[in-house]
C-alpha positions as CSV (number, residue, x, y, z in Angstrom):
1,M,-1.7,-58.3,-2.1
2,K,-2.2,-54.6,-2.0
3,D,1.5,-54.2,-1.5
4,T,2.2,-56.4,-4.5
5,N,-0.2,-54.4,-6.7
6,A,1.5,-51.1,-5.5
7,A,4.9,-52.6,-6.4
8,H,3.6,-53.5,-9.9
9,E,2.2,-50.0,-10.3
10,D,5.5,-48.5,-9.3
11,A,7.3,-50.7,-11.8
12,D,4.9,-49.6,-14.5
13,D,5.5,-46.0,-13.6
14,D,9.2,-46.6,-13.8
15,H,8.8,-48.1,-17.2
16,E,6.7,-45.1,-18.4
17,D,9.3,-42.7,-17.0
18,S,12.0,-44.7,-18.8
19,D,10.1,-44.6,-22.0
20,A,9.6,-40.9,-21.6
21,V,13.3,-40.5,-21.0
22,H,14.0,-42.4,-24.2
23,E,11.5,-40.3,-26.1
24,D,13.2,-37.2,-24.8
25,V,16.6,-38.6,-25.8
26,D,15.2,-39.4,-29.3
27,D,13.8,-35.8,-29.5
28,D,17.2,-34.5,-28.5
29,H,18.8,-36.6,-31.3
30,E,16.2,-35.3,-33.8
31,D,16.8,-31.8,-32.7
32,S,20.6,-32.4,-33.0
33,D,20.1,-33.8,-36.5
34,A,18.0,-30.8,-37.4
35,V,20.7,-28.5,-36.0
36,H,23.4,-30.3,-38.1
37,K,21.2,-30.0,-41.2
38,D,20.7,-26.3,-40.6
39,A,24.4,-25.9,-40.1
40,D,25.0,-27.7,-43.4
41,V,22.6,-25.5,-45.5
42,P,24.7,-22.3,-45.2
43,H,27.8,-24.3,-46.1
44,V,26.1,-25.7,-49.3
45,K,24.8,-22.2,-50.2
46,C,28.3,-20.7,-49.7
47,K,29.8,-23.4,-51.9
48,N,27.3,-22.7,-54.7
49,C,28.0,-19.0,-54.4
50,E,31.7,-19.5,-54.8
51,M,31.1,-21.7,-57.9
52,L,28.8,-19.0,-59.4
53,K,31.4,-16.3,-58.7
54,L,34.1,-18.4,-60.5
55,E,31.8,-18.9,-63.4
56,I,31.0,-15.1,-63.6
57,R,34.7,-14.3,-63.6
58,R,35.3,-16.8,-66.3
59,L,32.6,-15.4,-68.5
60,K,33.9,-11.8,-67.9
61,R,37.3,-12.9,-69.1
62,Q,35.8,-14.6,-72.1
63,N,33.7,-11.5,-72.9
64,R,36.8,-9.2,-72.7
65,K,38.6,-11.6,-75.1
66,L,35.8,-11.6,-77.6
67,L,35.4,-7.8,-77.5
68,K,39.1,-7.5,-78.1
69,Q,38.9,-9.8,-81.1
70,V,35.9,-7.8,-82.5
71,G,37.9,-4.6,-82.1
72,L,40.8,-6.1,-84.1
73,I,38.4,-7.3,-86.8
74,K,36.7,-3.9,-87.1
75,A,40.1,-2.1,-87.2
76,S,41.3,-4.4,-90.0
77,V,38.1,-4.0,-92.2
78,N,37.6,-0.2,-91.6
79,G,40.2,0.6,-94.3
80,L,38.7,-2.0,-96.6
81,F,35.0,-1.3,-96.5
82,N,32.9,1.8,-96.0
83,E,30.3,2.2,-93.3
84,D,27.4,1.2,-95.5
85,Q,29.3,-1.9,-96.6
86,L,29.9,-2.9,-93.0
87,E,26.2,-2.6,-92.3
88,A,25.5,-4.7,-95.4
89,L,27.6,-7.5,-94.0
90,K,25.4,-7.7,-90.9
91,L,22.3,-8.3,-93.1
92,P,21.2,-11.5,-94.7
93,Q,22.6,-12.1,-98.2
94,G,20.5,-10.5,-100.9
95,S,18.9,-8.0,-98.5
96,K,17.4,-5.0,-100.2
97,N,17.4,-2.8,-97.1
98,V,20.9,-1.3,-97.8
99,R,21.2,2.4,-98.5
100,W,24.4,2.6,-100.5
101,S,26.4,5.8,-100.2
102,A,27.7,7.8,-103.2
103,V,31.3,6.8,-102.3
104,T,30.4,3.1,-102.4
105,V,28.5,3.5,-105.7
106,R,31.4,5.3,-107.3
107,E,33.9,2.6,-106.2
108,A,31.5,-0.1,-107.3
109,M,31.3,1.6,-110.8
110,Q,35.1,1.5,-110.9
111,L,35.1,-2.2,-110.1
112,R,32.4,-2.8,-112.8
113,C,34.6,-1.0,-115.4
114,V,37.7,-2.9,-114.4
115,L,36.3,-6.4,-113.9
116,G,33.4,-6.4,-116.3
117,V,29.9,-7.9,-115.6
118,T,31.2,-11.5,-114.9
119,G,34.0,-10.4,-112.5
120,Y,31.7,-8.0,-110.7
121,N,28.9,-10.7,-110.2
122,L,31.5,-13.1,-109.0
123,L,32.5,-10.8,-106.2
124,R,28.9,-10.4,-105.2
125,E,28.5,-14.2,-105.2
126,K,31.4,-14.4,-102.7
127,N,29.3,-12.1,-100.4
128,Y,31.4,-9.0,-101.2
129,P,29.3,-6.1,-100.1
130,L,28.5,-4.4,-103.4
131,P,25.4,-3.0,-104.9
132,T,23.6,-4.9,-107.7
133,L,24.2,-4.0,-111.3
134,R,20.6,-2.8,-111.5
135,T,21.3,-0.4,-108.6
136,L,24.4,0.9,-110.4
137,C,22.4,1.5,-113.6
138,Y,19.8,3.3,-111.6
139,R,22.3,5.5,-109.8
140,F,24.2,6.1,-113.0
141,E,21.1,7.4,-114.6
142,N,20.6,9.8,-111.8
143,L,24.1,11.2,-111.8
144,D,24.4,15.0,-111.6
145,F,24.8,15.9,-115.3
146,M,25.2,19.6,-114.7
147,P,26.6,21.8,-117.4
148,G,30.4,21.9,-117.1
149,I,33.1,19.3,-116.6
150,L,31.7,16.0,-115.3
151,T,34.5,14.9,-113.0
152,T,32.7,11.7,-112.0
153,I,32.6,10.5,-115.6
154,V,36.2,11.5,-116.2
155,D,37.3,9.5,-113.2
156,L,35.3,6.4,-114.5
157,L,36.9,6.8,-117.9
158,E,40.3,7.0,-116.4
159,V,39.8,3.7,-114.5
160,K,38.4,2.0,-117.6
161,L,41.3,3.3,-119.8
162,Q,43.9,1.8,-117.5
163,Q,42.5,-1.7,-118.1
164,M,42.4,-1.4,-121.9
165,K,45.0,-2.7,-124.3
166,P,46.8,-0.2,-126.5
167,E,44.8,-1.1,-129.6
168,E,41.6,-0.7,-127.6
169,R,42.3,2.9,-126.7
170,H,41.8,4.2,-130.2
171,C,38.7,6.3,-130.3
172,V,36.8,9.0,-132.2
173,L,35.9,12.4,-130.7
174,A,33.1,14.2,-132.4
175,L,32.3,17.9,-131.5
176,D,29.5,20.2,-132.4
177,E,28.6,23.7,-131.3
178,V,25.0,24.7,-131.4
179,Q,23.3,28.0,-130.8
180,I,20.7,28.0,-128.0
181,E,18.1,30.6,-126.8
182,Q,19.2,32.6,-123.8
183,A,16.9,31.7,-121.0
184,L,16.7,30.5,-117.4
185,E,14.8,27.3,-117.1
186,Y,14.1,24.9,-114.2
187,D,15.1,21.3,-114.7
188,T,12.7,19.0,-112.9
189,T,15.2,16.1,-113.0
190,L,18.2,18.0,-111.6
191,K,15.9,20.2,-109.5
192,R,18.0,23.2,-110.5
193,F,17.8,26.3,-112.7
194,L,19.8,25.9,-116.0
195,G,20.8,28.4,-118.7
196,T,23.8,30.3,-117.2
197,I,27.3,30.0,-118.6
198,S,29.3,27.1,-117.1
199,P,31.7,28.2,-114.3
200,E,34.7,26.8,-116.2
201,L,34.0,29.0,-119.2
202,R,32.6,32.1,-117.6
203,K,34.7,35.2,-118.1
204,E,34.7,38.4,-116.2
205,N,32.8,41.5,-117.4
206,V,30.4,39.4,-119.5
207,G,27.3,41.4,-120.5
208,T,24.9,38.6,-119.8
209,P,25.2,35.5,-117.5
210,Y,23.1,33.4,-119.8
211,A,24.6,31.0,-122.3
212,R,24.1,31.5,-126.1
213,H,26.0,28.4,-127.3
214,A,26.3,24.8,-126.2
215,L,29.2,22.4,-127.0
216,C,28.2,18.8,-127.6
217,F,30.7,15.9,-128.0
218,L,30.7,12.2,-128.5
219,L,33.5,9.8,-127.6
220,K,33.3,6.5,-129.3
221,G,35.8,3.6,-129.2
222,M,36.9,2.2,-132.6
223,S,37.2,-1.4,-131.6
224,T,35.5,-1.5,-128.2
225,K,32.5,0.1,-126.5
């Protein structure tokens, strides 16, 4: 009986050893699976990196293409618009944060003379970068009306004259010479001293540089304003 019990105990030990071996084998399989999983991770990461690199290269090509298109657009409008007009195009329509240059204001006045109020407003409605009529009136009121030849006004009259019909060009020119007191005064509007002889009329060896006479004139259209 003792021998039989020893045999059973040996058999149980063999079963336990067999189970231990199976557990070791299972552990080895789990370790092997973990190794395979670890081996797959770098592969997946590398694949994602390659996809990201391809996407970056695609975006760079697209960016270069867009920059080239922007450069072509800027080159095409540089000769059409001034710098302040280009800045106005970037702002929302009707924005009041535009500082119009003297060149743009002069060109806008020429368009106003040629197109009239209706045509000028139509351009602005089509988002053409132009100052408002109120801005033009304000800037026109603040033109530099210094004594002498007003070249700005002459240029505007020339533009307007080109758009007139022959019968509309008839006008009346009224002249009057008045005597003034010789003095040097400071004009707060122009922020300059006035009273000297105009450079266009000044002659050499004049006894006094101060003007004694002023010439006033009025130009009025006979059938149009």
